[in-house]
C-alpha positions as a printed Julia matrix, in Angstrom:
158×3 Matrix{Float64}:
   2.04  75.46   22.76
  -1.11  73.11   22.73
  -2.21  71.91   25.79
  -3.92  68.5    25.18
  -5.14  68.65   28.74
  -7.65  71.3    27.76
  -9.39  69.17   25.26
 -13.21  68.77   25.69
 -15.09  65.6    25.59
 -16.27  66.67   21.97
 -12.58  67.25   20.8
 -11.72  63.71   22.09
 -14.95  62.09   20.59
 -14.05  63.74   17.09
 -10.29  62.49   17.59
 -11.65  59.14   18.26
 -13.98  59.14   15.32
 -11.18  60.4    12.95
  -8.71  57.64   14.26
 -11.44  55.17   13.56
 -11.87  56.29    9.99
  -8.13  56.25    9.54
  -7.68  52.9    10.78
 -10.66  51.62    8.84
  -9.23  53.19    5.64
  -5.99  51.6     6.1
  -7.49  48.24    6.92
  -9.6   48.48    3.72
  -6.38  49.32    1.73
  -4.59  46.24    3.11
  -7.41  44.11    2.13
  -8.05  45.41   -1.41
  -4.62  46.72   -2.29
  -6.31  48.66   -5.12
  -5.88  52.3    -3.57
  -9.51  52.81   -2.87
  -9.2   54.25    0.5
  -5.83  55.43    1.28
  -7.07  59.02    0.49
  -9.7   58.79    3.24
  -6.88  57.98    5.76
  -5.04  61.19    4.75
  -8.15  63.1     5.25
  -8.67  61.25    8.68
  -5.34  62.37    9.56
  -5.95  66.09    8.84
  -9.38  65.65   10.61
  -7.49  64.71   13.82
  -5.25  67.82   13.67
  -8.57  69.89   13.01
 -10.17  68.13   16.29
  -7.2   68.81   18.36
  -7.04  72.64   17.18
 -10.93  72.8    18.26
 -12.39  73.51   14.82
 -16.16  73.18   14.66
 -17.3   69.71   13.28
 -18.69  71.11   10.14
 -15.33  72.59    9.33
 -13.67  69.36   10.19
 -15.83  67.5     7.56
 -15.35  69.87    4.94
 -11.61  69.83    5.53
 -11.72  66.13    5.36
 -13.66  66.01    2.24
 -11.27  68.67    0.51
  -8.0   66.94    1.73
  -9.34  63.53    0.59
 -10.27  64.94   -2.8
  -6.98  66.69   -3.25
  -5.24  63.24   -2.6
  -7.55  61.58   -5.2
  -6.68  64.27   -7.75
  -2.98  64.39   -7.05
  -2.53  60.48   -7.04
  -5.06  59.79   -9.93
  -2.33  59.58  -12.7
  -0.14  57.17  -10.57
  -3.23  55.04   -9.59
  -4.43  54.95  -13.51
  -0.99  53.88  -14.52
  -0.78  51.29  -11.94
  -4.19  49.69  -12.31
  -4.47  49.79  -16.19
  -1.9   47.03  -16.59
  -3.71  44.59  -14.28
  -4.31  41.96  -16.91
  -2.88  38.59  -15.71
  -1.87  36.58  -18.81
  -1.77  32.71  -18.58
  -0.75  29.92  -20.6
  -4.36  28.9   -20.83
  -5.05  31.82  -23.35
  -3.38  29.56  -25.99
  -6.37  27.12  -25.75
  -8.71  29.67  -27.67
  -9.23  28.44  -31.22
  -8.1   24.85  -30.34
 -10.2   21.81  -30.41
 -10.87  19.67  -27.26
 -12.49  16.39  -26.6
 -15.8   16.29  -24.29
 -15.02  13.81  -21.37
 -18.12  14.74  -19.26
 -21.53  15.74  -21.03
 -22.03  19.55  -21.41
 -25.86  20.63  -21.17
 -27.37  23.94  -21.78
 -26.77  25.85  -18.67
 -24.5   23.08  -16.85
 -20.95  22.76  -16.64
 -19.24  19.75  -18.34
 -15.54  18.65  -18.74
 -13.2   18.54  -21.78
  -9.82  17.34  -22.25
  -6.95  19.22  -24.1
  -3.37  18.67  -23.87
  -3.68  15.85  -21.59
  -5.61  18.1   -19.08
  -9.27  17.99  -18.13
 -10.89  21.55  -17.76
 -14.49  22.5   -16.73
 -16.41  23.66  -19.7
 -19.62  25.5   -20.65
 -21.41  26.43  -23.77
 -23.15  29.76  -23.86
 -25.67  28.57  -26.48
 -28.32  26.1   -26.0
 -26.16  23.25  -27.35
 -25.51  19.97  -25.8
 -22.18  17.91  -26.23
 -21.8   14.2   -25.35
 -18.73  12.5   -24.32
 -16.34  12.02  -27.3
 -17.66  15.08  -29.09
 -15.04  17.41  -30.39
 -15.76  21.16  -29.49
 -13.92  24.37  -30.35
 -12.58  26.59  -27.28
 -13.88  30.1   -28.01
 -13.09  31.6   -24.74
 -12.32  31.45  -21.01
 -14.2   32.73  -18.05
 -12.4   32.2   -14.68
 -11.28  28.5   -14.79
 -14.02  27.41  -17.22
 -13.52  27.14  -21.08
 -16.27  28.38  -23.31
 -16.84  25.79  -26.15
 -18.59  25.76  -29.4
 -19.48  23.51  -32.34
 -16.52  22.65  -34.44
 -17.07  23.54  -37.98
 -16.06  20.87  -40.3
 -14.11  22.05  -43.33
 -15.27  20.4   -46.47
 -12.77  20.07  -49.57
 -14.84  19.46  -52.74
């Protein structure tokens, strides 16, 4: 039977360090929700057990690393499957290829505004082009909440 009263101060210190690692990894996991640190929490729990059984510090660290690595390898297919489909599609994607009207001047390196389907959107141009209020622009992409605009090519019928 394990006698917890016989733990040395070094064992108690290591148990506290491993507990801090476990709690820190869990807090990071809750904040990110990307499965980036949960493996270290599992390794830290094993580190606590190793400290209770009075294993040397170097052995605790190696076992922590091995267990964390094994958890990474074991959960990798699941994590990859879950994280590959993280594209969030919105209705704004339909604006790409459409024409909008400039309602606030767009200068090189500065943000302006365009109006499309009765809504005003921030807009930028990745080229060194300026657009004045009333100009028609082609929406070529979206970055964050900004529409990327370019010159509308006029179609000539001869």
